[in-house]
C-alpha positions as CSV (number, residue, x, y, z in Angstrom):
1,M,0.0,0.0,0.0
2,D,1.5,3.3,-1.1
3,K,1.9,6.3,1.3
4,K,-0.8,8.4,-0.3
5,R,-3.4,5.6,0.1
6,R,-2.5,5.0,3.7
7,T,-2.9,8.7,4.4
8,V,-6.4,8.8,2.9
9,I,-7.5,5.7,5.0
10,M,-6.2,7.2,8.2
11,V,-8.0,10.5,7.6
12,A,-11.2,8.5,7.0
13,I,-10.8,6.5,10.1
14,M,-10.2,9.6,12.2
15,A,-13.3,11.3,10.8
16,A,-15.4,8.3,11.6
17,V,-14.1,8.2,15.1
18,S,-14.9,11.9,15.6
19,V,-18.4,11.4,14.3
20,V,-19.0,8.5,16.7
21,A,-17.6,10.4,19.6
22,L,-19.8,13.4,18.8
23,M,-22.9,11.1,18.7
24,L,-22.1,9.5,22.0
25,T,-21.5,12.9,23.6
26,L,-24.8,14.2,22.4
27,G,-26.6,11.0,23.3
28,F,-25.2,11.0,26.9
29,R,-26.0,14.7,27.2
30,D,-29.6,14.0,26.2
31,I,-29.8,11.2,28.7
32,R,-28.3,13.3,31.4
33,D,-30.5,16.3,30.7
34,N,-33.6,14.0,30.6
35,R,-32.6,12.4,33.9
36,T,-32.0,15.8,35.6
37,S,-35.2,17.3,34.3
38,Q,-37.2,14.5,36.0
39,V,-35.6,15.1,39.5
40,P,-37.2,17.8,41.7
41,D,-34.9,20.8,42.1
42,S,-35.3,20.6,45.9
43,L,-33.0,17.5,45.9
44,Y,-30.2,19.7,44.7
45,T,-30.7,22.6,47.1
46,I,-27.8,23.3,49.4
47,Q,-28.9,25.5,52.2
48,T,-28.1,26.7,55.7
49,F,-30.4,26.4,58.7
50,T,-32.0,28.9,61.0
51,L,-30.9,28.5,64.7
52,P,-33.6,28.6,67.4
53,D,-34.1,31.9,69.3
54,E,-33.5,30.1,72.6
55,L,-31.7,26.8,73.2
56,Y,-30.9,24.8,76.3
57,F,-28.7,21.7,76.8
58,A,-29.3,19.7,80.0
59,G,-31.4,22.6,81.4
60,E,-28.5,25.1,80.9
61,R,-28.9,28.0,78.4
62,V,-26.7,28.0,75.3
63,P,-25.5,31.6,74.7
64,L,-26.5,32.0,71.1
65,E,-26.0,35.8,71.3
66,N,-22.2,35.0,71.1
67,F,-21.0,34.8,67.5
68,D,-18.5,32.0,68.4
69,T,-21.2,29.9,70.0
70,R,-23.6,30.4,67.0
71,E,-20.9,29.6,64.5
72,S,-19.7,26.5,66.4
73,L,-23.2,25.1,66.6
74,E,-23.9,26.0,63.0
75,R,-20.8,24.1,61.9
76,E,-21.9,20.9,63.6
77,I,-25.5,21.2,62.2
78,L,-24.2,21.7,58.7
79,I,-21.7,18.8,59.0
80,S,-24.4,16.5,60.4
81,A,-27.1,17.6,58.0
82,Y,-24.9,17.0,54.9
83,R,-23.3,13.8,56.2
84,H,-26.4,12.1,54.8
85,S,-26.0,8.4,55.2
86,S,-24.3,8.5,58.6
87,T,-26.9,10.9,60.1
88,I,-29.8,8.9,58.6
89,L,-28.5,5.8,60.4
90,I,-28.1,7.8,63.7
91,I,-31.7,9.0,63.4
92,K,-33.0,5.4,62.6
93,R,-30.9,3.9,65.4
94,A,-32.3,6.5,67.9
95,G,-35.7,4.8,67.6
96,R,-34.2,1.5,69.0
97,Y,-31.7,2.7,71.5
98,L,-32.9,6.0,73.0
99,P,-35.7,4.4,75.1
100,V,-33.0,2.2,76.7
101,I,-30.7,5.0,77.4
102,E,-33.4,7.4,78.5
103,K,-34.6,4.9,81.1
104,I,-31.1,4.5,82.7
105,L,-30.5,8.3,82.6
106,K,-33.8,8.9,84.5
107,E,-33.0,6.2,87.1
108,N,-29.7,7.9,87.8
109,N,-31.0,11.5,87.8
110,I,-29.0,12.5,84.8
111,P,-30.5,15.1,82.3
112,E,-32.2,13.4,79.4
113,D,-30.2,15.5,76.9
114,F,-27.2,13.3,77.8
115,K,-28.7,10.7,75.5
116,Y,-27.4,12.7,72.6
117,L,-23.8,12.4,73.8
118,A,-23.9,8.7,72.8
119,A,-24.6,9.8,69.2
120,A,-21.6,12.2,69.4
121,E,-19.5,9.3,70.9
122,S,-20.4,6.4,68.7
123,D,-23.3,7.1,66.4
124,Y,-25.4,4.8,68.7
125,S,-23.2,1.8,67.7
126,N,-20.6,-0.5,69.3
127,M,-17.8,1.4,67.7
128,V,-14.1,0.7,68.5
129,S,-11.8,3.8,68.1
130,P,-8.3,3.6,66.8
131,V,-7.0,3.9,70.4
132,G,-9.3,1.1,71.6
133,A,-12.2,3.1,73.2
134,T,-15.1,0.8,72.8
135,G,-18.9,0.7,72.8
136,F,-21.7,3.3,72.8
137,W,-19.8,5.3,75.4
138,Q,-16.3,4.8,74.1
139,I,-14.8,3.3,77.2
140,M,-11.1,2.4,77.5
141,A,-10.3,-1.0,78.8
142,E,-8.3,0.1,81.9
143,T,-10.9,2.8,82.8
144,G,-13.7,0.3,82.6
145,K,-11.8,-2.2,84.8
146,E,-11.1,0.5,87.4
147,Q,-14.8,1.1,87.7
148,G,-15.7,-2.5,88.1
149,M,-16.6,-3.5,84.6
150,E,-15.6,-7.0,83.4
151,V,-13.3,-6.6,80.4
152,N,-11.4,-9.6,79.1
153,T,-11.4,-11.8,76.0
154,V,-14.5,-13.7,77.0
155,V,-16.7,-11.0,78.4
156,D,-16.4,-7.3,77.6
157,E,-19.1,-5.2,79.3
158,R,-18.1,-2.1,77.3
159,Y,-20.2,-3.6,74.6
160,H,-23.2,-3.9,77.0
161,V,-25.5,-0.9,76.3
162,E,-27.1,-0.9,79.7
163,K,-23.9,-1.4,81.8
164,S,-21.9,1.0,79.8
165,T,-24.6,3.7,80.1
166,K,-24.6,3.2,83.9
167,F,-20.8,3.6,83.8
168,A,-21.3,6.9,82.0
169,C,-24.0,8.0,84.4
170,D,-21.6,7.5,87.3
171,F,-19.0,9.6,85.6
172,F,-21.5,12.4,84.8
173,R,-22.8,12.5,88.4
174,K,-19.3,12.8,89.9
175,S,-18.3,15.5,87.4
176,Y,-21.5,17.5,88.2
177,E,-20.7,17.3,91.9
178,K,-17.2,18.7,91.1
179,Y,-18.1,21.4,88.6
180,G,-21.7,22.3,89.4
181,S,-22.5,22.4,85.7
182,W,-24.0,19.7,83.5
183,T,-22.4,21.1,80.4
184,L,-19.0,21.0,82.0
185,A,-19.8,17.5,83.3
186,A,-20.6,16.4,79.8
187,A,-17.5,18.0,78.3
188,S,-15.3,16.4,80.9
189,Y,-16.4,13.0,79.7
190,N,-14.8,13.8,76.4
191,G,-11.7,15.7,77.6
192,G,-11.2,14.2,81.0
193,R,-11.4,15.9,84.4
194,R,-7.6,16.5,84.6
195,R,-7.5,18.4,81.4
196,M,-10.7,20.3,82.3
197,D,-9.2,21.3,85.6
198,E,-6.0,22.5,84.0
199,Q,-7.8,24.8,81.5
200,I,-10.2,26.1,84.1
201,G,-7.2,27.1,86.2
202,I,-5.3,28.6,83.3
203,Q,-8.2,30.6,82.0
204,N,-10.0,31.3,85.3
205,Q,-13.4,30.4,83.7
206,K,-16.0,27.8,84.7
207,N,-18.4,28.2,81.8
208,Y,-17.9,25.7,78.9
209,Y,-18.9,28.3,76.3
210,D,-16.1,30.7,77.6
211,L,-13.3,28.1,77.7
212,L,-10.8,27.6,74.9
213,L,-10.5,23.8,74.8
214,A,-8.8,21.2,72.6
215,E,-10.6,20.8,69.2
216,E,-12.5,17.6,70.0
217,T,-13.8,18.8,73.4
218,A,-14.5,22.2,72.0
219,R,-16.8,20.6,69.4
220,Y,-18.3,17.9,71.6
221,I,-21.2,19.7,73.2
222,F,-22.1,21.4,69.9
223,R,-22.1,18.1,68.2
224,A,-24.5,16.7,70.8
225,I,-26.8,19.7,70.5
226,A,-26.8,19.4,66.7
227,Y,-27.9,15.8,67.1
228,K,-30.6,16.9,69.6
229,L,-32.0,19.3,67.0
230,I,-31.8,16.9,64.1
231,I,-33.1,13.8,65.8
232,S,-36.0,15.8,67.4
233,D,-37.1,17.3,64.1
234,P,-35.4,15.5,61.1
235,K,-37.6,17.2,58.5
236,A,-36.4,20.7,59.6
237,Y,-32.9,19.7,58.6
238,G,-33.8,18.0,55.3
239,F,-34.3,14.4,56.4
240,D,-37.6,13.0,55.1
241,I,-37.9,10.3,57.8
242,E,-41.2,9.1,59.2
243,P,-41.7,7.5,62.6
244,G,-42.2,4.2,60.8
245,D,-38.7,4.4,59.2
246,L,-37.0,4.2,62.6
247,Y,-35.6,1.0,63.8
248,P,-38.0,-0.6,66.3
249,E,-37.0,-1.6,69.8
250,L,-35.9,-5.2,70.2
251,K,-38.2,-7.5,72.1
252,Y,-36.5,-10.1,74.3
253,Y,-36.6,-11.8,77.6
254,E,-33.7,-12.6,79.9
255,V,-32.3,-15.8,81.5
256,R,-29.8,-15.9,84.3
257,V,-26.7,-18.0,83.9
258,D,-24.2,-19.0,86.6
259,T,-22.6,-22.1,85.1
260,A,-20.3,-22.6,82.1
261,I,-21.7,-22.7,78.6
262,S,-19.5,-24.7,76.3
263,D,-21.3,-24.0,73.0
264,F,-23.5,-20.9,72.4
265,S,-24.9,-22.3,69.2
266,K,-26.4,-25.2,71.1
267,F,-27.5,-22.8,73.9
268,A,-29.2,-20.6,71.3
269,D,-30.9,-23.6,69.7
270,H,-32.3,-24.7,73.1
271,F,-34.1,-21.4,73.3
272,G,-35.4,-21.5,69.7
273,T,-33.0,-19.0,68.3
274,N,-29.6,-19.0,66.6
275,Y,-26.0,-18.0,67.4
276,K,-26.3,-14.8,65.2
277,M,-29.3,-13.4,67.1
278,L,-27.9,-14.4,70.5
279,K,-24.7,-12.5,69.8
280,Y,-26.7,-9.5,68.3
281,L,-28.6,-9.1,71.5
282,N,-25.5,-9.8,73.7
283,P,-22.4,-8.3,71.9
284,W,-20.6,-8.3,75.3
285,L,-20.2,-12.1,74.9
286,R,-17.0,-12.1,73.0
287,K,-16.5,-15.9,72.6
288,P,-18.7,-18.8,71.5
289,Y,-18.5,-20.1,75.1
290,L,-18.8,-18.7,78.6
291,T,-16.8,-19.5,81.7
292,P,-18.3,-17.7,84.8
293,G,-16.1,-17.1,87.8
294,P,-17.1,-18.1,91.3
295,N,-20.4,-16.7,92.4
296,K,-20.7,-14.9,89.0
297,V,-24.1,-14.6,87.4
298,Y,-24.8,-13.3,84.0
299,T,-28.1,-12.1,82.4
300,I,-28.4,-13.1,78.8
301,K,-31.0,-11.7,76.5
302,I,-33.1,-14.2,74.4
303,P,-35.1,-13.0,71.4
304,S,-38.9,-13.0,72.0
305,E,-41.0,-14.8,69.4
306,G,-41.3,-12.7,66.3
307,M,-38.5,-10.3,67.2
308,R,-36.6,-10.8,64.0
309,T,-39.7,-10.7,61.8
310,V,-40.5,-7.4,60.0
311,E,-44.2,-6.7,59.7
312,K,-45.4,-6.6,56.1
313,T,-47.0,-3.2,56.6
314,E,-43.6,-1.8,57.7
315,V,-42.0,-3.2,54.5
316,D,-44.8,-1.8,52.3
317,S,-44.6,1.7,53.8
318,N,-40.8,2.1,52.9
C-alpha cells in the first residue's frame, strides 16, 4: 500500500471516530438532561439552617448571642445535615436505643439531653476507636476495669449498652458534683477531668462556652446539641424520615446463667434462636462459650418470638 493511500485511509478513520464520539457525547448529554429534568430541584438545594431563638442543653442555656457559640453550633449542624448516610443511620438507630438510654439516665437522675452524647461518641453503635475506646460510650479497657466492669477476651461489658450507660452516668454525676454544671460534666467525659481542671485554672473560667479547649472537646457539646435538634425534628434539617422508618425496639426476655456454657450455638438452639441473634442481643459475649467465675451470674437476652420478623406493613410503607 502506497503512502498516499494510507494517508487517505487514516483520515477517513479519524473522521469516523470523531463522528461516533460526537454522537455518543450528544446522546449521553440528552440522557443526562432528561434524567436531571425528572428530578425535583429541591433535591439539589444546598442551604443553611436557622438556629432557634433560645436553646438549652441539659437545662442550661446555650448563649447563642455570642457569635462564636452560634458559629460553632452551625458548623456541627451543617456537617451532620450533609453527612447524609451516617446521620440517617443515627436517626434510625435512635428509635431503637434512645428508650433504653433514657430509662437509665432517668433512674440515675442525669438530664435526658445526655442521650445525645452517645450519638456524638459512637453514632449509637458499638464502635471501636483507633486507640481502643469501645462501645456506645467509648470506654477504654483500663478505665472500665477501674470502675468494676468486666473486660477480658470472654466478656467485655463495654459492649453492654445498659452497663456502659450506667458507667457513663456514674462519671456524669461525679463530674457534676465537682463542677456544678451539667455542660462541663458532659465536656469532661470527652476531655477528662484532669485536662478540664487544667484549663479552668489557666483561663479562670468555669463556663464551657467561655473556655478555649482542645478541638475535640470544643466541638463535643455542639455536636451533641446538633444531634438533639436533628433527631428531634429531622424534616427541619432536610431528612424526610417518618416514625415508621425508625428501627424498632428489640423484644427479648432474659435468662440468668451461673454455670459454664461450652457452646453458644447449642445454647441458642435450646431457646429457639440461633447464634447470630444471640450475639446480636449480647455483643458483650466475645467468645462462643462462657466460663463464669465463682459466684458470678450473667443475664443473657433471648429474642422474643417474632423479634426478627419485619411486619409486612412496615416493608410496604418504605
